[in-house]
ChimeraX commands (.cxc) that place a marker at each C-alpha (Angstrom):
marker #1 position -8.15,8.47,1.20 radius 0.5
marker #1 position -9.50,7.81,-2.24 radius 0.5
marker #1 position -9.05,10.57,-4.78 radius 0.5
marker #1 position -11.43,10.95,-7.69 radius 0.5
marker #1 position -10.20,11.02,-11.27 radius 0.5
marker #1 position -10.49,14.19,-13.25 radius 0.5
marker #1 position -11.58,13.97,-16.88 radius 0.5
marker #1 position -7.98,14.79,-17.89 radius 0.5
marker #1 position -6.52,11.96,-15.78 radius 0.5
marker #1 position -9.15,9.47,-16.99 radius 0.5
marker #1 position -8.25,10.26,-20.60 radius 0.5
marker #1 position -4.52,9.93,-19.84 radius 0.5
marker #1 position -5.09,6.53,-18.20 radius 0.5
marker #1 position -7.16,5.33,-21.15 radius 0.5
marker #1 position -4.36,6.35,-23.52 radius 0.5
marker #1 position -1.55,4.75,-21.48 radius 0.5
marker #1 position -0.47,1.21,-22.28 radius 0.5
marker #1 position 0.31,-0.26,-18.83 radius 0.5
marker #1 position 0.54,2.54,-16.31 radius 0.5
marker #1 position 0.28,6.27,-16.21 radius 0.5
marker #1 position 3.43,8.07,-15.05 radius 0.5
marker #1 position 2.70,11.18,-12.97 radius 0.5
marker #1 position 5.29,13.69,-11.82 radius 0.5
marker #1 position 4.68,16.19,-9.04 radius 0.5
marker #1 position 6.02,19.49,-10.33 radius 0.5
marker #1 position 6.65,20.80,-6.81 radius 0.5
marker #1 position 8.55,17.85,-5.34 radius 0.5
marker #1 position 9.66,16.08,-8.56 radius 0.5
marker #1 position 8.31,12.85,-7.04 radius 0.5
marker #1 position 7.18,10.34,-9.63 radius 0.5
marker #1 position 4.10,8.16,-9.23 radius 0.5
marker #1 position 2.58,5.42,-11.35 radius 0.5
marker #1 position -1.13,4.82,-11.64 radius 0.5
marker #1 position -2.04,1.20,-12.34 radius 0.5
marker #1 position -5.31,-0.67,-12.10 radius 0.5
marker #1 position -6.08,-2.60,-8.91 radius 0.5
marker #1 position -5.51,-6.02,-10.49 radius 0.5
marker #1 position -2.03,-5.03,-11.72 radius 0.5
marker #1 position -1.18,-3.64,-8.28 radius 0.5
marker #1 position -2.32,-6.83,-6.53 radius 0.5
marker #1 position -0.32,-9.02,-8.92 radius 0.5
marker #1 position 2.79,-6.88,-8.36 radius 0.5
marker #1 position 2.43,-7.09,-4.57 radius 0.5
marker #1 position 1.99,-10.88,-4.76 radius 0.5
marker #1 position 5.11,-11.17,-6.90 radius 0.5
marker #1 position 7.07,-9.18,-4.31 radius 0.5
marker #1 position 5.84,-11.43,-1.49 radius 0.5
marker #1 position 6.79,-14.54,-3.46 radius 0.5
marker #1 position 10.25,-13.09,-4.13 radius 0.5
marker #1 position 10.72,-12.39,-0.41 radius 0.5
marker #1 position 9.57,-15.93,0.43 radius 0.5
marker #1 position 11.99,-17.37,-2.14 radius 0.5
marker #1 position 14.88,-15.30,-0.78 radius 0.5
marker #1 position 14.15,-16.45,2.79 radius 0.5
marker #1 position 14.03,-20.09,1.71 radius 0.5
marker #1 position 17.23,-19.68,-0.30 radius 0.5
marker #1 position 18.97,-18.12,2.72 radius 0.5
marker #1 position 17.90,-21.10,4.84 radius 0.5
marker #1 position 19.26,-23.54,2.25 radius 0.5
marker #1 position 22.56,-21.64,2.15 radius 0.5
marker #1 position 22.79,-21.72,5.96 radius 0.5
marker #1 position 22.15,-25.45,5.95 radius 0.5
marker #1 position 24.73,-26.09,3.25 radius 0.5
marker #1 position 27.29,-23.98,5.13 radius 0.5
marker #1 position 26.67,-25.96,8.31 radius 0.5
marker #1 position 24.96,-23.09,10.13 radius 0.5
marker #1 position 22.28,-25.32,11.65 radius 0.5
marker #1 position 21.07,-26.45,15.05 radius 0.5
marker #1 position 20.26,-30.15,15.35 radius 0.5
marker #1 position 16.56,-30.96,15.63 radius 0.5
marker #1 position 17.06,-32.61,19.02 radius 0.5
marker #1 position 18.38,-29.35,20.51 radius 0.5
marker #1 position 15.52,-27.31,19.07 radius 0.5
marker #1 position 12.97,-29.90,20.21 radius 0.5
marker #1 position 14.41,-29.92,23.75 radius 0.5
marker #1 position 14.44,-26.10,23.90 radius 0.5
marker #1 position 10.82,-25.80,22.75 radius 0.5
marker #1 position 9.65,-28.54,25.11 radius 0.5
marker #1 position 11.40,-26.82,28.03 radius 0.5
marker #1 position 9.86,-23.44,27.18 radius 0.5
marker #1 position 6.39,-24.98,26.90 radius 0.5
marker #1 position 6.78,-27.17,29.98 radius 0.5
marker #1 position 6.35,-30.38,27.95 radius 0.5
marker #1 position 8.00,-33.67,28.88 radius 0.5
marker #1 position 11.28,-34.48,27.12 radius 0.5
marker #1 position 11.49,-37.15,24.41 radius 0.5
marker #1 position 13.51,-39.67,26.33 radius 0.5
marker link #1:1,2 radius 0.2
marker link #1:2,3 radius 0.2
marker link #1:3,4 radius 0.2
marker link #1:4,5 radius 0.2
marker link #1:5,6 radius 0.2
marker link #1:6,7 radius 0.2
marker link #1:7,8 radius 0.2
marker link #1:8,9 radius 0.2
marker link #1:9,10 radius 0.2
marker link #1:10,11 radius 0.2
marker link #1:11,12 radius 0.2
marker link #1:12,13 radius 0.2
marker link #1:13,14 radius 0.2
marker link #1:14,15 radius 0.2
marker link #1:15,16 radius 0.2
marker link #1:16,17 radius 0.2
marker link #1:17,18 radius 0.2
marker link #1:18,19 radius 0.2
marker link #1:19,20 radius 0.2
marker link #1:20,21 radius 0.2
marker link #1:21,22 radius 0.2
marker link #1:22,23 radius 0.2
marker link #1:23,24 radius 0.2
marker link #1:24,25 radius 0.2
marker link #1:25,26 radius 0.2
marker link #1:26,27 radius 0.2
marker link #1:27,28 radius 0.2
marker link #1:28,29 radius 0.2
marker link #1:29,30 radius 0.2
marker link #1:30,31 radius 0.2
marker link #1:31,32 radius 0.2
marker link #1:32,33 radius 0.2
marker link #1:33,34 radius 0.2
marker link #1:34,35 radius 0.2
marker link #1:35,36 radius 0.2
marker link #1:36,37 radius 0.2
marker link #1:37,38 radius 0.2
marker link #1:38,39 radius 0.2
marker link #1:39,40 radius 0.2
marker link #1:40,41 radius 0.2
marker link #1:41,42 radius 0.2
marker link #1:42,43 radius 0.2
marker link #1:43,44 radius 0.2
marker link #1:44,45 radius 0.2
marker link #1:45,46 radius 0.2
marker link #1:46,47 radius 0.2
marker link #1:47,48 radius 0.2
marker link #1:48,49 radius 0.2
marker link #1:49,50 radius 0.2
marker link #1:50,51 radius 0.2
marker link #1:51,52 radius 0.2
marker link #1:52,53 radius 0.2
marker link #1:53,54 radius 0.2
marker link #1:54,55 radius 0.2
marker link #1:55,56 radius 0.2
marker link #1:56,57 radius 0.2
marker link #1:57,58 radius 0.2
marker link #1:58,59 radius 0.2
marker link #1:59,60 radius 0.2
marker link #1:60,61 radius 0.2
marker link #1:61,62 radius 0.2
marker link #1:62,63 radius 0.2
marker link #1:63,64 radius 0.2
marker link #1:64,65 radius 0.2
marker link #1:65,66 radius 0.2
marker link #1:66,67 radius 0.2
marker link #1:67,68 radius 0.2
marker link #1:68,69 radius 0.2
marker link #1:69,70 radius 0.2
marker link #1:70,71 radius 0.2
marker link #1:71,72 radius 0.2
marker link #1:72,73 radius 0.2
marker link #1:73,74 radius 0.2
marker link #1:74,75 radius 0.2
marker link #1:75,76 radius 0.2
marker link #1:76,77 radius 0.2
marker link #1:77,78 radius 0.2
marker link #1:78,79 radius 0.2
marker link #1:79,80 radius 0.2
marker link #1:80,81 radius 0.2
marker link #1:81,82 radius 0.2
marker link #1:82,83 radius 0.2
marker link #1:83,84 radius 0.2
marker link #1:84,85 radius 0.2
marker link #1:85,86 radius 0.2
marker link #1:86,87 radius 0.2
view
C-alpha cells in the first residue's frame, strides 16, 4: 500500500532536517518518514553490517580451532553429489 501525503505532512517533511518523526496517538507507536534514497542507504548499511558480523564470526571460529579440514568437506560434498573422490 502506498499512502498519499496530506498538505500538512508534506509541509512537516519539508521542515524536517533528516526525517520526520510521527507518533500514533492511539498506539504510541513511533514511525520515521525518510526519503527513498536514505531508506535504501540504511538498508544497505544493515546488510553490510550483517555480512561483516558473519565474516567476523567465521574468523573467530577459525582462530579458536572450530574448523573442519578442507579434505573432509571436499569428500563429503563429492559423496553427496556422486562425484569421484580426489585420490
